[in-house]
BALOBA-1460 file (C-alpha; in Angstrom, 3 decimals):
// residues 185
<rec num="1" residu="m" x="-55.904" y="-38.631" z="-14.629"/>
<rec num="2" residu="n" x="-59.677" y="-39.029" z="-14.861"/>
<rec num="3" residu="n" x="-59.636" y="-40.933" z="-18.152"/>
<rec num="4" residu="d" x="-57.032" y="-43.289" z="-16.697"/>
<rec num="5" residu="a" x="-59.715" y="-44.822" z="-14.474"/>
<rec num="6" residu="i" x="-61.885" y="-45.571" z="-17.514"/>
<rec num="7" residu="k" x="-58.948" y="-46.902" z="-19.562"/>
<rec num="8" residu="k" x="-57.832" y="-49.132" z="-16.685"/>
<rec num="9" residu="a" x="-61.402" y="-50.382" z="-16.168"/>
<rec num="10" residu="q" x="-61.772" y="-51.122" z="-19.873"/>
<rec num="11" residu="d" x="-58.446" y="-52.999" z="-19.954"/>
<rec num="12" residu="n" x="-59.397" y="-55.079" z="-16.913"/>
<rec num="13" residu="m" x="-62.831" y="-55.856" z="-18.359"/>
<rec num="14" residu="n" x="-61.207" y="-56.969" z="-21.622"/>
<rec num="15" residu="k" x="-58.905" y="-59.242" z="-19.622"/>
<rec num="16" residu="s" x="-61.959" y="-60.774" z="-17.923"/>
<rec num="17" residu="i" x="-63.533" y="-61.419" z="-21.327"/>
<rec num="18" residu="t" x="-60.293" y="-62.993" z="-22.613"/>
<rec num="19" residu="v" x="-60.136" y="-65.309" z="-19.597"/>
<rec num="20" residu="f" x="-63.798" y="-66.251" z="-20.158"/>
<rec num="21" residu="e" x="-63.115" y="-67.097" z="-23.818"/>
<rec num="22" residu="k" x="-60.053" y="-69.146" z="-22.857"/>
<rec num="23" residu="n" x="-62.058" y="-71.058" z="-20.252"/>
<rec num="24" residu="l" x="-64.812" y="-71.739" z="-22.799"/>
<rec num="25" residu="g" x="-62.210" y="-73.225" z="-25.129"/>
<rec num="26" residu="s" x="-61.535" y="-75.982" z="-22.623"/>
<rec num="27" residu="i" x="-65.178" y="-77.105" z="-22.607"/>
<rec num="28" residu="r" x="-65.786" y="-80.213" z="-24.647"/>
<rec num="29" residu="a" x="-68.683" y="-79.457" z="-26.977"/>
<rec num="30" residu="g" x="-68.736" y="-82.669" z="-29.004"/>
<rec num="31" residu="v" x="-66.315" y="-81.281" z="-31.576"/>
<rec num="32" residu="a" x="-62.535" y="-81.585" z="-31.697"/>
<rec num="33" residu="n" x="-60.735" y="-78.565" z="-30.291"/>
<rec num="34" residu="a" x="-56.987" y="-78.463" z="-29.646"/>
<rec num="35" residu="a" x="-57.621" y="-76.193" z="-26.628"/>
<rec num="36" residu="l" x="-58.886" y="-79.301" z="-24.804"/>
<rec num="37" residu="l" x="-55.271" y="-80.422" z="-24.478"/>
<rec num="38" residu="e" x="-53.813" y="-77.173" z="-23.121"/>
<rec num="39" residu="g" x="-53.813" y="-78.314" z="-19.488"/>
<rec num="40" residu="v" x="-52.300" y="-81.751" z="-20.166"/>
<rec num="41" residu="k" x="-48.765" y="-82.157" z="-18.819"/>
<rec num="42" residu="v" x="-46.568" y="-85.092" z="-19.861"/>
<rec num="43" residu="d" x="-43.727" y="-86.514" z="-17.755"/>
<rec num="44" residu="y" x="-40.888" y="-86.003" z="-20.239"/>
<rec num="45" residu="y" x="-37.455" y="-86.952" z="-18.901"/>
<rec num="46" residu="g" x="-38.668" y="-86.239" z="-15.356"/>
<rec num="47" residu="a" x="-40.111" y="-82.801" z="-16.109"/>
<rec num="48" residu="p" x="-43.839" y="-82.052" z="-16.496"/>
<rec num="49" residu="t" x="-44.006" y="-80.695" z="-20.040"/>
<rec num="50" residu="p" x="-47.123" y="-79.274" z="-21.744"/>
<rec num="51" residu="l" x="-48.374" y="-81.732" z="-24.372"/>
<rec num="52" residu="t" x="-48.726" y="-78.912" z="-26.903"/>
<rec num="53" residu="q" x="-44.969" y="-78.204" z="-26.665"/>
<rec num="54" residu="m" x="-43.901" y="-81.759" z="-27.445"/>
<rec num="55" residu="s" x="-46.296" y="-82.681" z="-30.238"/>
<rec num="56" residu="s" x="-48.344" y="-81.291" z="-33.063"/>
<rec num="57" residu="v" x="-52.097" y="-81.464" z="-32.662"/>
<rec num="58" residu="t" x="-54.244" y="-81.570" z="-35.785"/>
<rec num="59" residu="i" x="-57.939" y="-82.089" z="-36.442"/>
<rec num="60" residu="p" x="-58.284" y="-84.448" z="-39.427"/>
<rec num="61" residu="e" x="-62.036" y="-84.931" z="-38.846"/>
<rec num="62" residu="p" x="-64.594" y="-82.837" z="-36.926"/>
<rec num="63" residu="r" x="-64.541" y="-85.160" z="-33.899"/>
<rec num="64" residu="v" x="-60.924" y="-86.420" z="-33.946"/>
<rec num="65" residu="l" x="-57.747" y="-84.933" z="-32.477"/>
<rec num="66" residu="l" x="-54.529" y="-86.337" z="-33.936"/>
<rec num="67" residu="i" x="-51.471" y="-86.006" z="-31.699"/>
<rec num="68" residu="t" x="-48.105" y="-86.493" z="-33.423"/>
<rec num="69" residu="p" x="-45.177" y="-86.354" z="-30.970"/>
<rec num="70" residu="y" x="-41.950" y="-84.719" z="-32.126"/>
<rec num="71" residu="d" x="-40.084" y="-87.466" z="-30.242"/>
<rec num="72" residu="k" x="-41.612" y="-90.898" z="-30.949"/>
<rec num="73" residu="s" x="-40.143" y="-92.290" z="-27.692"/>
<rec num="74" residu="s" x="-42.525" y="-90.027" z="-25.740"/>
<rec num="75" residu="l" x="-45.638" y="-91.703" z="-27.219"/>
<rec num="76" residu="d" x="-46.281" y="-93.918" z="-24.179"/>
<rec num="77" residu="n" x="-45.771" y="-91.002" z="-21.766"/>
<rec num="78" residu="i" x="-48.251" y="-88.912" z="-23.756"/>
<rec num="79" residu="e" x="-50.771" y="-91.755" z="-23.686"/>
<rec num="80" residu="h" x="-50.398" y="-92.115" z="-19.895"/>
<rec num="81" residu="a" x="-50.793" y="-88.354" z="-19.410"/>
<rec num="82" residu="l" x="-54.000" y="-88.356" z="-21.483"/>
<rec num="83" residu="l" x="-55.396" y="-91.262" z="-19.467"/>
<rec num="84" residu="a" x="-54.497" y="-89.515" z="-16.200"/>
<rec num="85" residu="s" x="-56.044" y="-86.196" z="-17.296"/>
<rec num="86" residu="n" x="-59.650" y="-85.379" z="-16.544"/>
<rec num="87" residu="l" x="-60.620" y="-85.249" z="-20.231"/>
<rec num="88" residu="g" x="-62.608" y="-88.470" z="-20.042"/>
<rec num="89" residu="l" x="-61.272" y="-89.536" z="-23.441"/>
<rec num="90" residu="t" x="-59.503" y="-92.792" z="-24.266"/>
<rec num="91" residu="p" x="-56.438" y="-92.355" z="-26.483"/>
<rec num="92" residu="a" x="-55.854" y="-94.754" z="-29.393"/>
<rec num="93" residu="n" x="-52.091" y="-95.297" z="-29.847"/>
<rec num="94" residu="d" x="-51.005" y="-96.868" z="-33.154"/>
<rec num="95" residu="g" x="-47.263" y="-96.639" z="-32.430"/>
<rec num="96" residu="k" x="-46.785" y="-93.434" z="-34.450"/>
<rec num="97" residu="v" x="-49.608" y="-91.108" z="-33.456"/>
<rec num="98" residu="i" x="-52.390" y="-90.916" z="-30.861"/>
<rec num="99" residu="r" x="-55.989" y="-90.386" z="-31.881"/>
<rec num="100" residu="l" x="-58.552" y="-88.929" z="-29.497"/>
<rec num="101" residu="v" x="-62.116" y="-89.431" z="-30.665"/>
<rec num="102" residu="i" x="-64.548" y="-86.957" z="-29.149"/>
<rec num="103" residu="p" x="-67.808" y="-88.813" z="-28.472"/>
<rec num="104" residu="q" x="-71.156" y="-87.403" z="-29.519"/>
<rec num="105" residu="l" x="-72.803" y="-85.652" z="-26.580"/>
<rec num="106" residu="t" x="-76.113" y="-86.832" z="-25.158"/>
<rec num="107" residu="g" x="-78.953" y="-84.331" z="-24.771"/>
<rec num="108" residu="e" x="-78.592" y="-84.458" z="-20.997"/>
<rec num="109" residu="r" x="-74.850" y="-83.805" z="-21.146"/>
<rec num="110" residu="r" x="-75.422" y="-80.895" z="-23.535"/>
<rec num="111" residu="q" x="-77.753" y="-79.311" z="-20.966"/>
<rec num="112" residu="e" x="-75.164" y="-79.780" z="-18.197"/>
<rec num="113" residu="i" x="-72.476" y="-78.141" z="-20.310"/>
<rec num="114" residu="a" x="-74.828" y="-75.259" z="-21.214"/>
<rec num="115" residu="k" x="-75.408" y="-74.682" z="-17.478"/>
<rec num="116" residu="e" x="-71.643" y="-74.678" z="-16.958"/>
<rec num="117" residu="v" x="-71.308" y="-72.020" z="-19.674"/>
<rec num="118" residu="n" x="-73.983" y="-69.931" z="-17.933"/>
<rec num="119" residu="k" x="-72.131" y="-70.242" z="-14.622"/>
<rec num="120" residu="m" x="-68.836" y="-69.200" z="-16.215"/>
<rec num="121" residu="a" x="-70.556" y="-66.237" z="-17.908"/>
<rec num="122" residu="e" x="-72.021" y="-65.115" z="-14.578"/>
<rec num="123" residu="e" x="-68.603" y="-65.361" z="-12.892"/>
<rec num="124" residu="s" x="-67.141" y="-63.205" z="-15.669"/>
<rec num="125" residu="k" x="-69.913" y="-60.636" z="-15.263"/>
<rec num="126" residu="i" x="-69.206" y="-60.501" z="-11.519"/>
<rec num="127" residu="a" x="-65.545" y="-59.817" z="-12.293"/>
<rec num="128" residu="i" x="-66.612" y="-57.032" z="-14.664"/>
<rec num="129" residu="r" x="-68.925" y="-55.508" z="-12.041"/>
<rec num="130" residu="n" x="-66.053" y="-55.599" z="-9.540"/>
<rec num="131" residu="v" x="-63.912" y="-53.660" z="-12.018"/>
<rec num="132" residu="r" x="-66.753" y="-51.151" z="-12.398"/>
<rec num="133" residu="r" x="-67.001" y="-50.753" z="-8.609"/>
<rec num="134" residu="d" x="-63.253" y="-50.118" z="-8.353"/>
<rec num="135" residu="a" x="-63.416" y="-47.518" z="-11.149"/>
<rec num="136" residu="m" x="-66.383" y="-45.762" z="-9.498"/>
<rec num="137" residu="n" x="-64.535" y="-45.683" z="-6.160"/>
<rec num="138" residu="s" x="-61.487" y="-44.252" z="-7.915"/>
<rec num="139" residu="l" x="-63.616" y="-41.489" z="-9.467"/>
<rec num="140" residu="k" x="-65.222" y="-40.677" z="-6.096"/>
<rec num="141" residu="k" x="-61.783" y="-40.427" z="-4.525"/>
<rec num="142" residu="q" x="-60.576" y="-38.153" z="-7.329"/>
<rec num="143" residu="q" x="-63.598" y="-35.905" z="-6.808"/>
<rec num="144" residu="k" x="-63.096" y="-35.900" z="-3.040"/>
<rec num="145" residu="d" x="-59.423" y="-34.972" z="-3.540"/>
<rec num="146" residu="d" x="-60.553" y="-32.106" z="-5.839"/>
<rec num="147" residu="e" x="-58.833" y="-33.641" z="-8.868"/>
<rec num="148" residu="i" x="-62.101" y="-33.577" z="-10.825"/>
<rec num="149" residu="t" x="-65.397" y="-31.677" z="-10.435"/>
<rec num="150" residu="e" x="-68.711" y="-33.280" z="-9.501"/>
<rec num="151" residu="d" x="-69.937" y="-32.855" z="-13.087"/>
<rec num="152" residu="e" x="-66.815" y="-34.542" z="-14.450"/>
<rec num="153" residu="q" x="-67.308" y="-37.341" z="-11.953"/>
<rec num="154" residu="r" x="-70.927" y="-37.910" z="-13.086"/>
<rec num="155" residu="n" x="-69.903" y="-37.874" z="-16.768"/>
<rec num="156" residu="l" x="-67.028" y="-40.279" z="-16.157"/>
<rec num="157" residu="e" x="-69.287" y="-42.587" z="-14.119"/>
<rec num="158" residu="k" x="-71.663" y="-42.705" z="-17.094"/>
<rec num="159" residu="k" x="-68.730" y="-43.659" z="-19.335"/>
<rec num="160" residu="v" x="-67.670" y="-46.379" z="-16.891"/>
<rec num="161" residu="q" x="-71.239" y="-47.702" z="-16.896"/>
<rec num="162" residu="k" x="-71.293" y="-47.735" z="-20.711"/>
<rec num="163" residu="v" x="-67.974" y="-49.651" z="-20.808"/>
<rec num="164" residu="t" x="-69.437" y="-52.088" z="-18.254"/>
<rec num="165" residu="d" x="-72.636" y="-52.557" z="-20.270"/>
<rec num="166" residu="d" x="-70.630" y="-53.185" z="-23.444"/>
<rec num="167" residu="a" x="-68.432" y="-55.765" z="-21.708"/>
<rec num="168" residu="t" x="-71.471" y="-57.525" z="-20.241"/>
<rec num="169" residu="k" x="-73.126" y="-57.659" z="-23.676"/>
<rec num="170" residu="r" x="-69.955" y="-59.198" z="-25.143"/>
<rec num="171" residu="i" x="-69.966" y="-61.884" z="-22.429"/>
<rec num="172" residu="d" x="-73.646" y="-62.627" z="-23.169"/>
<rec num="173" residu="k" x="-72.987" y="-62.844" z="-26.916"/>
<rec num="174" residu="i" x="-69.987" y="-65.168" z="-26.485"/>
<rec num="175" residu="a" x="-71.927" y="-67.371" z="-24.044"/>
<rec num="176" residu="e" x="-74.922" y="-67.543" z="-26.396"/>
<rec num="177" residu="e" x="-72.703" y="-68.625" z="-29.303"/>
<rec num="178" residu="k" x="-71.114" y="-71.336" z="-27.154"/>
<rec num="179" residu="r" x="-74.540" y="-72.575" z="-25.962"/>
<rec num="180" residu="k" x="-75.698" y="-72.798" z="-29.593"/>
<rec num="181" residu="e" x="-72.560" y="-74.723" z="-30.514"/>
<rec num="182" residu="i" x="-73.185" y="-77.133" z="-27.628"/>
<rec num="183" residu="t" x="-76.895" y="-77.680" z="-28.096"/>
<rec num="184" residu="q" x="-76.752" y="-78.008" z="-31.881"/>
<rec num="185" residu="g" x="-73.397" y="-79.863" z="-31.870"/>
């Protein structure tokens, strides 16, 4: 049972890292990224439908997203959904496809986005530390209930701390790569 606490903690920390990476994908870094469109819902025959399910999204140039709807009659609805979204991008509709041009970021905007990345990284680290706390409490309870010895508890706590340190380092590395991408864009 004792290794279950470490395995569960590691799984939860990995989930936190995955969520962090997914959230970073939605940050506009001055380059085209199809993940920008993941939250966009289009009114399609009265139902809010994810844009990515009703069109193909390609990147023909580094700063251009090309949206090709599977159903050409939905082109206007897609355009309206993009305008209503909080992307801050103006779609160019040529009657067949929609182009989204990602503008070059200003130095000031790059700094703002880098701060946002730092904030998201810190939130992810807090989530990881909360997982660590839960795992430590679980080990203390196991020791108190005589399921493990004090020595086993100390050894397992060291393992939990190592897993936590590794997860925190991964968050820092991912955040650093994203900051480089943003500032060098």
